[in-house]
C-alpha positions in Angstrom: 2.4 -42.1 108.3 4.8 -40.1 106.1 6.9 -42.6 104.2 9.4 -40.3 103.5 12.4 -40.6 106.1 14.4 -38.0 107.4 17.3 -39.7 109.4 19.3 -36.8 110.2 15.9 -35.0 111.6 14.8 -38.2 113.4 18.1 -38.6 114.8 18.3 -35.4 116.5 14.4 -35.4 117.6 15.3 -38.2 119.9 18.6 -38.5 120.8 18.0 -35.9 123.5 15.0 -37.6 125.0 16.7 -41.0 125.1 20.3 -40.0 126.7 18.1 -38.4 129.5 16.2 -41.8 129.9 19.1 -43.7 129.8 20.8 -41.4 132.1 18.3 -41.6 134.7 18.3 -45.7 134.8 22.0 -45.8 134.5 23.8 -42.3 135.7 26.8 -43.1 133.5 27.6 -41.5 130.1 29.5 -43.6 128.1 26.8 -46.2 129.3 23.6 -44.5 128.5 25.4 -42.9 125.2 25.8 -47.0 124.3 21.9 -47.2 124.8 21.3 -44.5 122.5 23.0 -45.7 119.9 21.7 -49.3 120.5 18.1 -48.5 120.4 18.4 -46.6 117.5 19.9 -49.9 115.8 16.8 -52.0 116.8 14.6 -49.3 115.6 16.7 -49.7 111.9 15.9 -53.6 112.2 12.2 -52.7 113.2 11.5 -50.6 110.4 13.7 -52.8 107.7 12.1 -55.8 109.2 8.7 -54.7 107.7 7.1 -53.4 110.5 5.4 -49.5 110.6 4.4 -47.3 113.7 0.6 -46.6 113.7 1.5 -42.9 114.3 4.7 -40.7 116.0 3.2 -41.7 119.0 3.5 -45.1 118.8 6.8 -44.8 117.3 7.9 -42.1 120.7 6.8 -45.1 123.4 8.1 -47.7 121.4 11.6 -45.9 121.3 11.1 -45.2 125.0 10.0 -48.9 126.0 13.2 -50.2 123.6 15.7 -48.0 125.6 14.4 -49.1 129.2 14.3 -52.3 128.7 17.9 -52.6 127.0 18.8 -50.3 130.3 17.2 -52.6 132.3 19.6 -55.4 130.7 22.6 -53.4 130.7 22.2 -52.8 134.7 21.5 -56.7 135.1 24.4 -57.9 133.3 26.4 -55.6 135.4 25.3 -55.9 138.5 23.2 -58.7 138.2 19.9 -56.7 140.2 16.6 -56.2 138.8 15.5 -53.0 137.2 12.0 -52.0 137.9 9.9 -51.1 135.1 
């Protein structure tokens, strides 16, 4: 993968997708925005730990999985219900 990282371009590329995923699970604007932000925080932690993605598809699928997991965690905390994955 390319070592050059353009954070602005990266955020613009994935924000809409992650937001739509979160809205599909949570049906709440504020919670969905929080999930998108937390997903990017998790991404930064992952990259800073020295781990690498195989390719762009691996990176995208990782972001999707993390956002879904965060949505499910959010739902469990708020309503104490399980989340189908």
